C-alpha positions in Angstrom: -9.9 -127.9 116.2 -12.5 -127.3 114.0 -13.0 -124.0 112.2 -16.0 -122.1 111.9 -15.8 -122.4 108.2 -15.4 -126.2 108.5 -18.6 -126.0 110.5 -20.4 -124.0 108.1 -19.4 -126.2 105.0 -20.9 -129.4 107.2 -24.0 -127.5 108.2 -24.9 -126.2 104.6 -24.3 -129.7 103.1 -26.5 -131.3 105.6 -29.3 -129.0 105.6 -29.0 -128.1 101.9 -32.5 -129.4 101.2 -34.1 -126.9 104.1 -32.0 -124.1 103.1 -32.8 -124.1 99.4 -36.6 -124.5 100.1 -36.4 -121.5 102.1 -33.8 -119.7 99.6 -34.0 -120.9 96.2 -30.5 -120.7 94.5 -28.9 -120.2 97.7 -25.0 -121.0 97.4 -22.7 -121.9 100.3 -20.5 -118.9 99.5 -23.6 -116.6 100.0 -24.5 -118.3 103.1 -20.9 -117.7 104.1 -20.9 -114.0 103.6 -24.1 -113.5 105.4 -23.3 -115.3 108.4 -19.8 -113.3 108.5 -21.8 -110.0 108.2 -23.9 -111.3 111.1 -21.2 -112.1 113.4 -18.4 -109.7 112.6 -20.5 -106.7 110.4 -18.1 -107.2 107.6 -17.3 -110.0 105.3 -13.7 -111.3 104.2 -12.1 -112.5 101.0 -12.7 -115.9 100.3 -14.3 -116.4 103.7 -10.9 -115.8 105.5 -12.5 -114.7 108.6 -14.5 -118.0 109.0 -11.2 -119.8 108.6 -9.3 -118.1 111.2 -12.0 -118.5 113.8 -12.1 -121.6 115.9 -15.6 -123.0 116.4 -15.6 -122.4 120.1 -18.3 -121.7 122.7 -18.6 -117.9 122.6 -19.1 -117.9 118.7 -21.4 -121.2 119.0 -24.0 -119.2 120.3 -24.0 -116.3 118.1 -24.0 -118.9 115.4 -26.9 -120.6 116.8 -28.8 -117.7 116.9 -28.0 -117.0 113.1 -29.2 -120.7 112.2 -32.4 -120.3 114.4 -33.6 -117.5 112.2 -32.4 -119.0 109.1 -34.6 -122.3 109.9 -37.6 -120.1 110.3 -37.0 -118.9 106.9 -36.2 -115.4 107.6 -35.0 -113.4 104.7 -31.2 -113.2 105.0 -30.9 -109.6 104.7 -33.5 -109.2 107.6 -31.0 -111.4 109.6 -28.0 -109.5 108.8 -29.6 -106.0 108.7 -27.8 -105.4 105.3 -28.7 -105.8 101.5 -26.5 -105.0 98.5 -28.4 -103.4 95.7 -26.6 -101.6 92.6 -23.5 -100.2 93.6 -24.0 -99.9 97.3 -25.1 -101.8 100.7 -28.2 -100.4 102.3 -29.5 -101.0 106.0 -32.9 -103.0 106.0 -35.4 -104.2 108.2 -39.0 -106.0 108.5 -40.4 -102.1 108.0 -39.0 -101.9 104.2 -39.1 -104.5 101.2 -35.9 -106.1 100.3 -34.5 -104.8 97.5 -34.3 -107.2 94.4 -31.8 -107.1 91.4 -34.3 -106.3 88.7 -35.1 -103.0 90.2 -31.5 -102.3 88.9 -33.0 -101.7 85.4 -35.2 -98.8 86.7 -32.1 -97.1 88.4 -30.1 -97.5 85.0 -33.1 -96.0 82.9 -33.9 -92.9 85.3 -30.3 -92.1 85.6 -29.9 -92.2 81.5 -32.7 -90.1 81.3 -31.4 -87.3 83.9 -28.1 -87.4 82.0 -29.7 -87.1 78.6 -31.8 -84.4 79.7 -29.4 -82.3 81.8 -28.9 -78.8 80.3 -27.4 -76.8 83.3 -30.8 -76.1 84.9 -31.4 -78.2 88.1 -33.6 -81.4 87.3 -36.4 -82.2 90.1 -37.0 -86.1 90.8 -39.5 -87.5 93.2 -39.5 -91.5 94.0 -43.0 -92.8 95.4 -42.7 -95.5 97.9 -39.1 -94.9 98.7 -38.8 -97.8 101.3 -35.3 -98.2 102.4 -34.4 -95.5 99.6 -32.5 -97.9 97.8 -33.7 -96.6 94.3 -33.5 -93.0 94.9 -30.1 -93.3 96.9 -28.8 -95.3 93.8 -30.1 -92.9 91.1 -28.6 -89.7 92.8 -25.3 -91.7 93.4 -25.2 -92.1 89.5 -25.4 -88.8 88.2 -22.4 -86.6 88.5 -24.6 -83.6 88.8 -26.8 -81.7 91.2 -30.4 -82.8 91.8 -33.1 -81.4 93.7 -35.1 -84.7 94.8 -37.9 -85.9 96.7 -38.8 -89.2 98.5 -42.1 -90.3 99.7 -43.7 -93.3 101.6 -46.9 -94.0 103.4 -44.9 -95.5 106.4 -43.0 -93.2 108.6 -40.9 -96.2 110.0 -39.5 -96.9 106.3 -38.8 -93.3 106.0 -36.6 -93.8 109.3 -34.6 -96.6 107.4 -34.3 -94.3 104.2 -32.9 -91.7 106.1 -30.5 -93.6 107.8 -29.4 -95.0 104.5 -28.7 -91.5 103.1 -26.5 -90.6 106.0 -24.4 -93.4 105.4 -24.5 -92.8 101.6 -24.6 -89.4 101.1 -20.6 -88.9 100.8 -21.1 -90.7 97.1 -24.0 -88.2 95.9 -23.2 -84.6 94.3 -22.8 -81.9 97.1 -25.3 -79.7 95.4 -27.9 -82.5 95.4 -30.7 -82.1 98.0 -32.9 -85.0 99.1 -36.2 -84.2 101.3 -38.2 -87.2 102.8 -42.0 -86.9 103.0 -44.8 -89.4 104.6 -47.5 -89.2 102.2 -49.9 -91.7 100.5 -48.7 -91.6 96.8 -48.4 -87.7 95.9 -51.1 -86.7 98.2 -48.5 -84.2 99.8 -48.5 -82.3 96.3 -52.4 -81.2 96.7 -53.0 -77.6 95.9 -49.2 -77.2 95.4 -47.8 -76.2 91.8 -44.2 -78.2 91.9 -43.6 -79.9 89.0 -40.9 -82.8 88.1 -38.9 -83.8 85.2 -38.7 -87.4 86.4 -41.2 -89.8 88.8 -40.0 -93.0 89.8 -41.7 -95.6 91.7 -41.9 -99.3 92.7 -45.3 -99.1 94.3 -47.3 -102.1 95.7 -48.5 -104.2 92.5 -49.5 -107.6 93.7 -53.2 -108.3 94.0 -53.9 -109.6 97.7 -56.0 -112.4 96.4 -55.6 -113.0 92.9 -51.8 -113.4 92.6 -51.1 -114.8 96.1 -50.2 -118.4 94.7 -47.4 -116.5 92.8 -45.9 -115.0 96.0 -43.3 -117.2 98.0 -44.8 -117.9 101.1 -41.5 -116.6 103.3 -41.8 -113.0 101.4 -45.9 -113.1 102.4 -44.6 -114.1 106.1 -41.8 -111.6 106.5 -42.0 -108.3 103.9 -44.3 -105.7 104.7 -47.6 -106.1 103.2 -48.2 -102.4 102.5 -45.7 -102.2 99.9 -46.5 -105.4 98.4 -50.2 -105.6 98.2 -53.4 -103.9 96.8 -56.9 -105.2 97.3 -57.9 -106.9 94.1 -61.2 -104.5 93.8 -59.6 -101.5 94.3 -56.3 -102.4 92.0 -57.3 -100.2 89.1 -58.8 -97.4 91.0 -56.0 -97.0 93.0 -53.3 -96.9 90.1 -56.0 -94.6 88.4 -55.5 -92.2 91.0 -51.6 -92.8 91.1 -51.6 -91.7 87.5 -53.4 -88.8 87.5 -51.5 -87.5 90.6 -48.1 -88.4 88.4 -49.7 -86.8 85.4 -50.7 -83.8 87.1 -47.1 -83.5 88.6 -44.9 -84.2 85.6 -43.5 -81.3 83.6 -44.3 -81.6 79.9 -41.7 -84.0 78.5 -41.1 -85.4 81.8 -40.8 -89.0 82.4 -42.5 -91.5 84.8 -40.7 -94.8 85.2 -42.5 -97.8 87.5 -41.8 -101.4 88.3 -44.9 -103.4 88.0 -46.6 -106.8 87.7 -46.1 -109.1 84.6 -49.4 -110.0 84.7 -51.4 -106.5 85.0 -48.7 -104.3 83.5 -50.7 -104.5 79.7 -53.6 -103.1 81.6 -51.9 -100.4 83.3 -50.5 -99.5 79.8 -53.8 -99.0 78.4 -55.0 -97.1 81.5 -52.1 -94.8 81.0 -53.0 -94.1 77.6 -56.7 -93.3 78.2 -55.5 -90.6 80.9 -53.1 -88.8 78.4 -49.7 -90.3 78.8 -47.3 -90.2 75.8 -45.0 -92.8 74.2 -46.1 -95.7 76.7 -44.1 -98.6 76.8 -43.1 -101.7 78.5 -40.0 -103.1 79.3 -38.5 -106.7 80.2 -36.5 -107.6 83.2 -33.3 -110.0 83.2 -35.8 -112.8 83.2 -37.4 -111.8 80.2 -40.4 -110.8 81.8 -42.5 -107.7 81.2 -41.4 -105.4 84.3 -41.6 -101.8 83.4 -43.8 -99.3 82.4 -42.2 -96.1 80.8 -44.4 -93.0 79.8 -43.9 -89.3 79.0 -46.3 -86.4 79.9 
């Protein structure tokens, strides 16, 4: 009797060209892991669950549902409802971006900043555009002291996902840490307020809707939330100018702002930040040697 594992091996080999066109770099073990997550909610060592499961009628129906989504090019994390980032697994759906590995650099730099500036006082941290909460929750999980944190997003549906992830992962966060979720466009919720932050982090929309369209994978454009991806070309600079001014007004003296951005536009944003009065403005590369991050201090 054919096992589920044998079926998957045969299907992956027969459909490799189609699969890799939708999922560049997809490996068979990754495909098997995501199928296990979809079918059973967990993954097993060396695909043991797939090897033990016979490919019978009951399982065939659910496998077919998975494959139907795969052959539409639906991102695998949206099919399984889960995405691994930094040290944890996060719930995701089409209301939030799928967290990318390069953003882990932002977690490392942000946590290092908090650790280096820890002096016994509670530090205040803000993430703008939290989406699934992967960045802020990974950051809070990485420090062994209490932090007062806030996470904002313009999408109330995205915040629903972030709250669920906080509920699932809060056991790994220091008991003195607080985290509030706020529905807001950038830092608008702070207007007429005196609150200041030691650290602000963000992975904002940074793709020009027209000018960068040819650089976006078609399936990213089709499935991921456009509000979190794109800015109109004609409003790009003014959007960031307002954002940077809000950040500057909300940072403590010596506070830091760390942001992910587009490699083609970060140099312009670096110059903009300098004209707005930020200090020690610098760029940093990602794992693929592309300019990806903007770092500055107030």
